[in-house]
N, C-alpha and C positions, 0 to 999 in steps of 0.2 A: 753632340751636346752632352757633355758629361754632367754628373750631379754637381761636381765641384764648380765647373764653369757656370752652370745655371745659377748656382747660389751666389757666385761673385757678381754675375750680371744683375741678379735681383738686388744685391746691395748697391750696385751702381745706379740702378733705376730709382730706388727709394732715395738714395743720396741726392740725385738730380732733382727729384720732386721736392724734397725737404729744402734744398738750396733755393729753389724758386720761391717757396714760402718765406724763407728767411730774407731773401732779397727784397720782397715786398714789405714785410714787417719792419725791416730796417729803415724804411723811409720816415721822414720827419712827421708825417701825419699819424703814424701808429706808435713809434718808439722815440720820437724826438730826434731821430737821426743817430741813434745810439751806435748802430753798426753800418753807417752809411757806405763804407767801402764794399759791403756785400751786395749793394744794389745792382752793380754791373754784372754779377755772376748769374742772374736770372736768365739772361739771354744765352750765356755759355751753357747753362743746363738744358735749355731747349735744343741747342745744337747736339748735345749728348743724346737727348731723346730721339732726335731724327736719325742719328747713326744707329742707335740701339734698335729703333723700329725697323730700319732696313735690314739689319742683321737678323732679327727675330723672324721677320716675314720671309726672308730667304730660307731660313731653317724650317719653318712650319710648312711652307709650300713644297719643300723637298722631301719632308718626312711624314706629314700628317694630312694637310689640306691639299689633296691631289686633284680635286675637281673645282670648277668655277663655282658651283653651287655651295660647296662646303666653305670655300674661301670667302665668298661674298657674305654668307650668313654669319660666319665667325667675325668678320670685320663689323658688320652691322650691329651684332649683339655686343661686341666689345665697346663700340662707340656709344650707342644709344642707351645702354644700361647705366651709363654714368651721365651722359649729356642730359637726358630727360630730368633726372633728379637735380642736376646742376641748374637747369633753367628754372625749375620750380623754387629751389632754394634762393636763387638770385632774385627772382621776382618778388617773393614773399618778404625777404629781408630788406629789399629796396623800399617797399611800401612802408614797412614798419619803421625803419630808421628815418625815412623822410618825414613821416608823421611826428616822430619824436623831435628831431632837430635837423631840418633841411640845410641849415647853414654849415653844419659840421660835416655833412655827408659828401661834399665834394662837387666839383664842377661837371663831372662826367654824366651826371643825371639831369642836368638842365637841358633836357631834350623834350620835344613835343611827343604826344602820345603816338603819332604816326611814325616818328623816328624810332621810338621804343619798339613798336610792333615790327617795323622793318628790320631792326637789328636782330630780333629773335627769329623772324621768319627766314632771313638770309643765312643766319648762323645754323639753323636747323638743317639746311641743305648745303652747308659749307661754302657759301658764296660771299661771306662777309669780307673776304680779302681779295676777291677776284678783281682783276684789272685795277682800276683806281679807287675801289671801294675800301673803306675802313669802318666796318660796322660790327658792333659787339652785342651780345645778349645782355642788356642792362650794363652793370658795372663790371662784368666778368672779363677783365682784361686778359688773363691767361688763355682765353678761348681762341685768341688769334691763331695760335699754332695749329689748332685742330683743323682749321680751314686748309692748311697746307698738307698735313699728314693724311687727311681723308682723301684728297685728290691723288696723293702718291699711291695710296692703296688702289684707287680706281685705275690709274695709269698702268701700274705694275700688273694688276689682275687682268686687264684687257690684253696687255702685251704677252702675258704668259699663257693664258687659257684660250684665247680666241685665235682664229686662224684666217689667213687670206684677207679678203676684202672687209669682213666683219671686224677683224682686228685693226686694220688701218682706219676704218671709219670711227671705231670706238676711241682709239687713241687720239685721233685728230679732234673729235668732239670734246673729249675730256680736256685736252690741252687748250682748246678755245674757250671753254667754260671757266676753267681755272684762271687762265690769263698769265701774262709774262711774269708778274710779281711772284706768283706761287712757283712757276717753273724755274725761277732764278735760284731757288734753294733746293731744287730737286737733286742736283749733283751731291749735296751733302747726304741726303737720304740714300742715294745710290752707293755712297762710300761704305755704308753699313752692309749693303747687299754684296759688294765686292769683298768686304772683309770676310764674309761667310764663304764666298766662292774661292778665295785665295788662302783660306786658313791653313790648308795642308801643304802649301808651297814653302812655308817657313820651317827650317830645321828646328827641332825641339830645343836644341841647346842654345838657340838664339832668342828664345821667347822672353826670358827674364831680362836680359840686357836691353832688348828692344822696348819692352814695357817701361823700364826705368828711363830709357832715353826719351820716350814720348812724354813722360811726366816731367822730366827735367827740361825739355824743350818748352813745354807749356809754362812751367814756372819761370823760366828765363824770359819768355815773352811778356809775362805779366809784370815781372820786375822792371822791364824796360818800358812798360806802359800799356801793353796789350792792345786793346781796342783803339787807344789814342794814337797808335803807330800808323793807323790806316784812316783814309778819308771816310767820312760817314755821310750817307745820303739822307736827305730830308724830303724828297719828293714823294707824293702819295702813290706814284707809279712804281716805287721800289719798296721792298720790305722795310718795316720800321727799323731804324738804326742799322741799316744794312751797310756792310763793308766787306772787303776781301778777307778780313779777319775771320768771318764766319767759315770760309772754306779752309783756312789754316787750322782752326780749332777742330772742324769736322775731320780733316785728314789725320790730325794727331789722335783723336778719339778712335778712328778706324784702325790706325796702327796699333794703338794700345789694346784694343779688343782682339785684333789678330795675334798680337804677342801673347795675350792672356790665354788664348786657346792653346798655345804651345809652351805654356809655363806649368811646371808641376805645382798644382794648387793643393794646399792642405785644407781639409774640411774641419771646421770648428766642432764643438760638442753638439749633441742633439738639441739642447736647450737653445743654444745660439742659432742653430739652423732654423728651428721653429720660429724664433723671433724674427730672423731675417725674412723668412717666407711670409710671415704675417704682415710685416711692414711693407714688403714689396707688393702684397695684394692691395695695399691702400694707396699706392703711388698715383694712379690715374685719378682716383677720387680726391686725394689731397691736392693734386694739381688744379682741379676744376672747382673744388669747394672752398679753398682757403681764402680767395680774394673777397667774395661776398661776405664771408664770415669776418674777415679782417675789417671790412668797411662797417659792418654792423656793430661789432664789439668796440671798434674804435670810436663809434658814435655814442653808444649807450654806457660804456664804462666811464664813471665820473673821474674828474681830475684832468690835469694837463697831460699832453702826450709825452712830456719830458719827465713826468713823475715816475719813480721806480714802481710803485704799486700799479699804476695805469699800464706801464710797459709790460709788467709781468702778467697781469690779468689778461690783457689782449692776446699776448702770446699763448698763455696756457688755455684760455677758453677757446681760441680758434683751433689750436691743435687738438684739444680735448673733444671738440665736436666733430672736426673734420675726419679724424682717424676712424672712430667707430662708424660714422656714417659711410665712409669710403669702404670699410670692410663689409658693411651690410649690403650696399649696392653692388659690390663685387660678386656677391652670390647670385645676383639676378642674371648674370651673363649666360650661364649654361641653360637655365630654363627658357630664356629668350631665344637662344639658338635652336633649342628643340621645338619651340613654338613656330619659329620661322620655317623649319624643315617640315613640320606637320602641315602648316598652311600651304606650303608649296606643293606637297604631295597631294593634298586634297584638291587643289586647283588643277594640278596636272591630270588627275583622274577625271575630274569634272569636265575638262575641256579636251579630253582625249579625242584625237581625230581618227575616225574609222578609215580614212583614205591612206593613213600611214601604216596600215596593217597591224593595228593594235599597239603601236609604240606611242608612249606619252610624249607630248611636246616638251621640249627642253631648250 
């Protein structure tokens, strides 16, 4: 992972998060449908996230996170350092906006208190999309993909770090808990892992042409209709808006990243590098914070959704709050990881088994 490649992947990561934000803001409820054509690219961006996630996880487990303990604590800290603030933000803004104008806030909150609680509880353990369930933490629609990605972390970690019967039991248990809907998109995540494993197999001289070919193929598919070229499922037992196009996009993204590894990449200036790194650090937070903020500002900002001032204020206020908040919570990841390690070490010393000859339980 060179400095240049890391920077370009950071730019891709933020670009995907920003596209998800724009795809939701482009809806009639927030911008009067100003950029309605962008609404379909939210899902495309989630596919990009899945492939990027597989690629990065393959890299860190090969180079840095070499033990199950370090891998698990890194993933837990990565997820919950943003998920916990996202839950709090969603719950607080839901209550405020409903109190101001429940009619404008949307149909997704017309749920019973028990349904609200269940949505948060299942989402906290990433079971909101398991089997036939479709449960969200409040109105936070983008959270659906976290149910998928978290289980991919579990499945991969169990397969990589465990051995023998323990590995088999852990993988089977994780597969049964996650359910077929989540497993159906696992191949897309694995495409990112394969992109890392096969990155050296491509001759360097072919990197640039292959990257351009992947981009051209995606553009051609979109011109021809993209998602509309494939049948779309509507059953709750399959992922929302699922079609074979998800695999096509995933494969093209994996090819693009593999080609990028073998492309001579130019580094921009120091100022541009710092900006890209800063923005990339907000990607996860922007992804999880923008939707409750959009709902809130879409409710409290006066005027019609089609008015220019309303459109501009909702966009600016949402982004203006989401980015600094995302940057703030990004800084909680490392302290949380250290806390988990410390707690585990204390527990291991406390429950040390003398029968093992002084070795800590692990």
